[in-house]
ZAMIMI-115386 format. One record per residue (C-alpha): x, y, z; residue number from 1; residue in one letter. Coordinates in steps of 0.5 Angstrom, whole numbers. Example, Ala and Ser with C-alpha at 12.3 -4.5 7.8 and 13.67 -1.06 7.14 Angstrom:
// residues 2
east, north, up, pos, code
25, -9, 16, 1, A
27, -2, 14, 2, S
// end
This chain:
// residues 256
east, north, up, pos, code
-162, 25, -134, 1, X
-165, 25, -140, 2, X
-171, 21, -142, 3, X
-171, 17, -148, 4, X
-175, 19, -154, 5, X
-182, 15, -156, 6, X
-188, 15, -161, 7, X
-194, 13, -157, 8, X
-200, 10, -160, 9, X
-207, 7, -157, 10, X
-209, 6, -150, 11, X
-210, 0, -145, 12, X
-204, -4, -142, 13, X
-197, -1, -143, 14, X
-193, -5, -148, 15, X
-186, -2, -149, 16, X
-182, -4, -156, 17, X
-174, -4, -157, 18, X
-171, -4, -164, 19, X
-165, -7, -165, 20, X
-158, -4, -167, 21, X
-158, 2, -172, 22, X
-165, 2, -172, 23, X
-170, 7, -169, 24, X
-177, 6, -166, 25, X
-180, 8, -173, 26, X
-178, 1, -176, 27, X
-184, -2, -171, 28, X
-189, 3, -173, 29, X
-194, -1, -177, 30, X
-194, -7, -172, 31, X
-194, -2, -166, 32, X
-201, 0, -170, 33, X
-203, -7, -170, 34, X
-202, -8, -163, 35, X
-205, -1, -161, 36, X
-212, -4, -164, 37, X
-212, -10, -160, 38, X
-212, -6, -153, 39, X
-205, -4, -152, 40, X
-202, 3, -150, 41, X
-196, 2, -155, 42, X
-189, 6, -153, 43, X
-184, 5, -159, 44, X
-178, 8, -156, 45, X
-171, 10, -159, 46, X
-166, 7, -154, 47, X
-160, 12, -153, 48, X
-155, 14, -159, 49, X
-161, 12, -164, 50, X
-167, 15, -167, 51, X
-168, 22, -163, 52, X
-166, 20, -157, 53, X
-160, 23, -153, 54, X
-153, 21, -155, 55, X
-148, 19, -150, 56, X
-141, 16, -149, 57, X
-143, 11, -144, 58, X
-147, 5, -148, 59, X
-148, -2, -144, 60, X
-154, -6, -143, 61, X
-154, -4, -135, 62, X
-154, 4, -138, 63, X
-160, 2, -143, 64, X
-164, -2, -138, 65, X
-163, 4, -133, 66, X
-166, 8, -139, 67, X
-172, 4, -139, 68, X
-173, 4, -132, 69, X
-172, 12, -132, 70, X
-177, 12, -138, 71, X
-182, 8, -134, 72, X
-182, 12, -128, 73, X
-183, 19, -132, 74, X
-189, 16, -135, 75, X
-192, 13, -129, 76, X
-192, 6, -131, 77, X
-191, 1, -126, 78, X
-191, -5, -130, 79, X
-191, -6, -137, 80, X
-190, -12, -142, 81, X
-184, -11, -147, 82, X
-182, -13, -154, 83, X
-175, -13, -156, 84, X
-171, -15, -162, 85, X
-164, -16, -162, 86, X
-160, -11, -158, 87, X
-167, -9, -156, 88, X
-168, -16, -154, 89, X
-161, -16, -149, 90, X
-164, -9, -146, 91, X
-170, -12, -145, 92, X
-167, -18, -142, 93, X
-163, -14, -138, 94, X
-169, -10, -135, 95, X
-173, -16, -133, 96, X
-167, -20, -129, 97, X
-166, -13, -126, 98, X
-173, -11, -125, 99, X
-177, -17, -125, 100, X
-183, -13, -121, 101, X
-184, -8, -127, 102, X
-184, -13, -133, 103, X
-191, -17, -134, 104, X
-189, -21, -140, 105, X
-183, -21, -144, 106, X
-182, -22, -151, 107, X
-175, -22, -154, 108, X
-174, -23, -162, 109, X
-168, -27, -165, 110, X
-163, -26, -160, 111, X
-161, -31, -154, 112, X
-158, -29, -147, 113, X
-151, -31, -149, 114, X
-145, -27, -152, 115, X
-144, -26, -159, 116, X
-138, -24, -162, 117, X
-138, -17, -167, 118, X
-140, -19, -173, 119, X
-143, -12, -176, 120, X
-136, -9, -178, 121, X
-138, -10, -185, 122, X
-144, -5, -184, 123, X
-140, 0, -181, 124, X
-135, 0, -186, 125, X
-140, 1, -191, 126, X
-143, 7, -187, 127, X
-136, 10, -186, 128, X
-135, 11, -194, 129, X
-141, 16, -194, 130, X
-138, 23, -195, 131, X
-144, 27, -193, 132, X
-140, 34, -195, 133, X
-141, 31, -202, 134, X
-148, 27, -202, 135, X
-154, 32, -203, 136, X
-160, 26, -203, 137, X
-162, 20, -201, 138, X
-161, 17, -207, 139, X
-154, 19, -208, 140, X
-153, 16, -201, 141, X
-156, 9, -203, 142, X
-152, 9, -209, 143, X
-146, 10, -205, 144, X
-147, 5, -200, 145, X
-149, 0, -205, 146, X
-142, 0, -207, 147, X
-140, -4, -201, 148, X
-147, -7, -199, 149, X
-150, -10, -204, 150, X
-157, -12, -200, 151, X
-162, -7, -201, 152, X
-166, -9, -195, 153, X
-160, -8, -191, 154, X
-159, -1, -194, 155, X
-166, 1, -194, 156, X
-166, 0, -186, 157, X
-160, 4, -185, 158, X
-162, 10, -190, 159, X
-168, 11, -185, 160, X
-164, 14, -180, 161, X
-162, 19, -185, 162, X
-164, 27, -184, 163, X
-163, 34, -186, 164, X
-158, 36, -181, 165, X
-159, 43, -184, 166, X
-161, 45, -191, 167, X
-157, 42, -196, 168, X
-153, 37, -191, 169, X
-155, 30, -189, 170, X
-153, 26, -183, 171, X
-154, 20, -179, 172, X
-159, 20, -173, 173, X
-156, 15, -169, 174, X
-149, 16, -166, 175, X
-144, 13, -170, 176, X
-138, 15, -167, 177, X
-140, 11, -161, 178, X
-143, 6, -164, 179, X
-137, 4, -168, 180, X
-133, 4, -162, 181, X
-137, 1, -157, 182, X
-139, -5, -162, 183, X
-136, -10, -157, 184, X
-142, -8, -152, 185, X
-147, -10, -157, 186, X
-145, -17, -156, 187, X
-145, -17, -149, 188, X
-149, -22, -144, 189, X
-153, -21, -138, 190, X
-150, -24, -132, 191, X
-149, -32, -132, 192, X
-153, -32, -125, 193, X
-159, -27, -127, 194, X
-166, -30, -128, 195, X
-173, -28, -129, 196, X
-178, -32, -127, 197, X
-184, -29, -131, 198, X
-187, -31, -137, 199, X
-183, -30, -143, 200, X
-183, -32, -151, 201, X
-177, -32, -155, 202, X
-179, -32, -162, 203, X
-173, -34, -167, 204, X
-173, -33, -175, 205, X
-172, -40, -178, 206, X
-167, -37, -183, 207, X
-163, -34, -178, 208, X
-157, -37, -174, 209, X
-158, -32, -168, 210, X
-162, -37, -164, 211, X
-160, -44, -165, 212, X
-163, -51, -162, 213, X
-157, -51, -158, 214, X
-159, -44, -155, 215, X
-165, -47, -151, 216, X
-162, -50, -145, 217, X
-159, -43, -144, 218, X
-165, -39, -145, 219, X
-169, -44, -140, 220, X
-163, -43, -135, 221, X
-164, -35, -135, 222, X
-172, -35, -136, 223, X
-175, -42, -134, 224, X
-182, -41, -136, 225, X
-180, -39, -143, 226, X
-183, -41, -149, 227, X
-179, -42, -156, 228, X
-183, -41, -162, 229, X
-180, -41, -169, 230, X
-183, -36, -175, 231, X
-182, -39, -181, 232, X
-179, -36, -188, 233, X
-176, -31, -183, 234, X
-168, -29, -182, 235, X
-166, -24, -176, 236, X
-171, -19, -178, 237, X
-177, -23, -177, 238, X
-181, -18, -175, 239, X
-180, -15, -182, 240, X
-180, -21, -186, 241, X
-186, -25, -183, 242, X
-190, -19, -180, 243, X
-196, -24, -180, 244, X
-193, -29, -176, 245, X
-189, -25, -171, 246, X
-196, -21, -169, 247, X
-200, -27, -169, 248, X
-195, -31, -164, 249, X
-194, -25, -160, 250, X
-201, -23, -159, 251, X
-203, -30, -157, 252, X
-198, -29, -152, 253, X
-200, -23, -149, 254, X
-207, -24, -149, 255, X
-206, -31, -146, 256, X
// end
């Protein structure tokens, strides 16, 4: 089996960071460097079908969690702290309940252990409009995408995935076909009886609806030692919208 691609920073206690849907490890480079400066060996990981990691038709959270176990074994990591955002948070939760002995601390960013109905279709529809036979630059791709996706920030997040497949031809690093076909899997939940008894921190964006107060009980059911904190002035991409508070909450928890 293939090993996930990663960018490794610093030295010290292992810290694995998992990006969200249609994201990549590069999204976390700035924060990863900050954690490295605080004495962590930071592994910025591309999950399967994302970034520079391998593509696979199999795409569900059990497989994503198995990828993390294989990655840790490959790098001789017996135990690590995990940070996961959105889809990466679901992967981290699944890994924690399956391999609790391998998780020192768990930080979940703006996602709860519950089912989420598919809600990324507008993004998928926008990406479908891009014709890479015609587009010759990132600027042209941004202009084309702007016709269906008005939010500049979301477009820049998505366009980070562009790369030159060959001279003069752009393409996406993520496995677009599998990701659009397996949208339902992104919203799936861990099993109703699964739990992780270790230290965990759930961070929610004050402007996000991904974790609501009525989700606190289900978080505590699966993660009984969970602390839940709100990052002010931030939506779902809380680590990008308010990186200062996100980092401060995370580092305080990791160094407690």
